[in-house]
C-alpha positions in Angstrom: 102.3 38.0 149.1 99.6 35.7 147.9 101.7 35.0 144.8 104.5 33.8 147.1 102.1 31.5 149.1 100.8 30.2 145.8 104.2 29.1 144.7 104.9 27.6 148.1 101.7 25.6 148.0 102.4 24.3 144.6 105.9 23.2 145.6 104.4 21.3 148.6 101.8 19.6 146.5 104.5 18.5 144.0 106.5 17.0 146.9 103.5 15.2 148.1 102.8 13.9 144.7 106.3 12.7 144.2 106.6 11.1 147.7 103.1 9.8 148.0 100.4 10.4 150.7 99.3 7.9 153.4 96.6 10.0 155.0 93.8 8.3 153.2 95.1 4.8 153.7 97.6 4.1 151.1 100.1 5.4 148.6 98.8 7.0 145.5 100.2 7.0 142.0 102.8 9.8 141.6 101.4 10.7 138.1 97.8 11.3 139.5 99.1 13.3 142.4 101.2 15.4 140.1 98.3 16.2 137.9 96.2 17.1 140.8 98.9 19.2 142.3 99.4 21.0 139.0 95.7 21.7 138.8 95.4 23.1 142.3 98.7 25.0 142.1 97.8 26.4 138.7 94.6 27.9 140.1 96.3 29.4 143.0 99.1 30.7 140.7 96.6 32.2 138.4 94.9 34.1 141.2 98.2 35.5 142.3 99.1 36.3 138.7 96.0 38.4 138.2 96.9 40.5 141.1 100.5 41.1 139.9 99.6 42.0 136.3 101.3 45.2 134.9 98.8 48.0 134.2 97.5 48.1 130.6 99.1 50.7 128.3 96.0 52.0 126.6 97.9 54.3 124.3 99.7 51.3 122.7 96.5 49.3 122.8 94.7 52.1 120.9 97.5 52.3 118.3 97.3 48.6 117.5 93.5 47.8 118.1 91.4 48.9 115.1 88.2 48.1 116.8 89.1 50.2 119.8 90.1 53.1 117.4 86.7 52.9 115.7 84.8 52.9 119.0 86.7 55.8 120.4 86.3 57.8 117.2 82.5 57.2 117.3 82.2 58.2 120.9 84.3 61.4 120.3 82.2 62.4 117.3 79.0 61.9 119.2 80.3 63.9 122.1 81.4 66.7 119.9 78.1 66.9 118.0 76.2 66.9 121.3 78.4 69.7 122.7 78.1 71.8 119.6 74.3 71.4 119.5 74.0 72.3 123.2 76.2 75.3 122.7 74.2 76.6 119.7 70.9 76.2 121.5 72.3 78.0 124.6 73.6 80.8 122.4 70.2 81.1 120.7 68.6 81.5 124.1 71.1 84.1 125.1 70.4 86.1 122.0 66.6 85.6 122.1 65.1 89.1 122.4 61.8 87.6 123.6 63.6 86.5 126.8 64.1 88.9 129.7 67.6 90.0 130.6 67.5 87.8 133.7 66.6 84.7 131.6 69.4 85.4 129.1 72.0 86.0 131.8 70.9 82.7 133.5 72.0 80.8 130.3 75.5 82.3 130.3 78.6 80.8 131.6 80.5 82.8 134.4 82.9 84.2 131.8 80.1 85.2 129.4 78.2 86.8 132.3 81.3 88.8 133.3 81.9 89.9 129.7 78.2 90.8 129.2 78.1 93.1 132.3 81.4 94.7 131.4 80.2 95.5 127.9 76.9 96.8 129.3 78.7 99.1 131.7 81.0 100.5 128.9 78.0 101.0 126.6 76.2 102.9 129.3 79.2 105.1 129.9 79.5 105.8 126.2 75.8 106.7 125.9 75.9 109.0 129.0 79.0 110.8 127.5 77.2 111.3 124.2 74.1 112.7 126.0 76.3 115.2 127.8 77.9 116.3 124.6 74.6 116.6 122.8 73.2 118.8 125.6 76.2 121.1 125.6 75.8 121.5 121.8 72.1 122.2 122.1 72.8 125.0 124.7 75.4 126.6 122.5 73.2 126.4 119.5 70.3 128.0 121.4 72.5 131.0 122.2 73.4 131.4 118.4 69.7 131.1 117.5 68.9 134.0 119.8 71.7 136.2 118.4 70.6 135.5 114.8 66.9 135.8 115.2 66.1 132.1 114.7 63.1 130.8 116.7 64.1 128.6 119.6 61.3 126.2 118.7 63.4 125.0 115.8 66.0 123.6 118.2 63.8 120.5 118.8 64.0 119.7 115.0 67.8 119.3 115.1 69.5 116.0 116.0 72.2 117.0 118.4 73.0 113.4 119.5 73.7 112.1 116.0 75.2 115.3 114.5 78.6 116.9 114.9 79.2 120.6 115.7 80.1 121.2 112.0 76.8 119.7 110.9 74.9 122.0 113.4 76.8 125.0 112.2 75.8 124.4 108.6 72.1 124.1 109.7 72.4 127.4 111.5 73.8 129.2 108.5 70.9 127.9 106.3 68.2 128.8 108.9 69.7 132.3 109.4 68.9 133.1 105.8 65.2 133.2 106.4 62.8 135.7 108.1 60.6 134.3 110.8 57.1 135.6 111.8 54.7 134.6 114.5 51.6 132.9 113.5 49.3 135.3 111.6 51.9 138.0 111.5 53.0 137.1 108.0 49.4 137.2 106.6 49.0 140.6 108.2 52.1 142.0 106.6 51.2 140.6 103.2 47.8 142.2 103.4 49.2 145.5 104.3 51.6 145.4 101.4 48.9 144.5 98.9 46.6 147.2 100.2 49.3 149.8 99.7 50.0 148.5 96.2 46.3 148.6 95.2 45.4 152.0 96.9 44.6 154.5 94.1 46.7 157.7 94.0 44.9 161.0 94.5 44.7 163.2 91.3 47.2 166.0 91.2 45.9 169.2 92.8 46.7 172.8 92.0 49.1 173.9 94.6 48.0 177.5 93.9 44.5 176.7 95.2 42.8 176.6 91.8 41.1 173.8 90.0 42.8 170.4 89.6 45.3 170.3 86.7 44.8 168.0 83.8 48.0 167.4 82.0 45.9 166.3 78.9 43.8 169.5 78.9 44.5 172.2 76.5 46.8 174.8 78.0 47.9 172.4 80.8 49.6 169.7 78.8 52.5 168.2 80.8 54.1 165.1 79.4 56.0 164.3 82.5 52.9 164.4 84.6 51.0 162.3 82.1 53.7 159.6 82.3 53.6 159.6 86.1 49.8 159.3 86.2 49.7 156.6 83.6 52.3 154.6 85.6 50.8 155.1 89.1 47.1 155.3 88.4 45.9 154.2 84.9 42.3 154.6 85.9 42.8 158.3 86.8 44.7 158.8 83.6 41.7 157.5 81.6 39.3 159.8 83.4 41.6 162.9 82.9 42.0 162.1 79.2 38.2 161.7 78.8 37.7 165.0 80.6 40.1 166.6 78.1 38.1 165.2 75.2 40.7 162.6 74.3 40.1 158.9 73.8 
């Protein structure tokens, strides 16, 4: 609308310039009036022209203006570098084990936070399922230990959470090949066995109630008895040989 008024004003000024103006006491030169009219009308037309300008096509301007291209590229590069730096710093804070869980969660985006809690829930469910399986395997192995005479205390030495049933079965077979004794019982049994081994045999006695027989003595020589005494009681054999006058 202002554009239309500007054109109308310019036309009027041109008419005045051509016909002359007596308002200030005389007719003015047409050329001067025309110049003045052009100056005034040009200013008004310019004001109207600014308001009616078509919007700038920045795409085309970018394609043709090298300076604008360089400026946009510089700003984009700077923005990308800043975004990458900020993202890396944020990820480092999220992964920082020195921070509490609440502090790490605070650094996450909503999507990261949702994924974090979903993963945490799934990990927890998996851990609980593995604990249940390990407890069931421990109970089953305890029954087998009792049946095969393996001390229950050894159960605590087996890794039921990190082992499969086949692994545990192999351990059971190995453990079942040993004998187990309570503390001190093994020493007692070993001592008893040694005492029996070292206990001297009594010299052979005459079953008929007479004197002891000496298989090396004259008239009583018995090679079978000599061999038995030499084997079972070498000390007694030496005494009997000496008694018989033998060396």
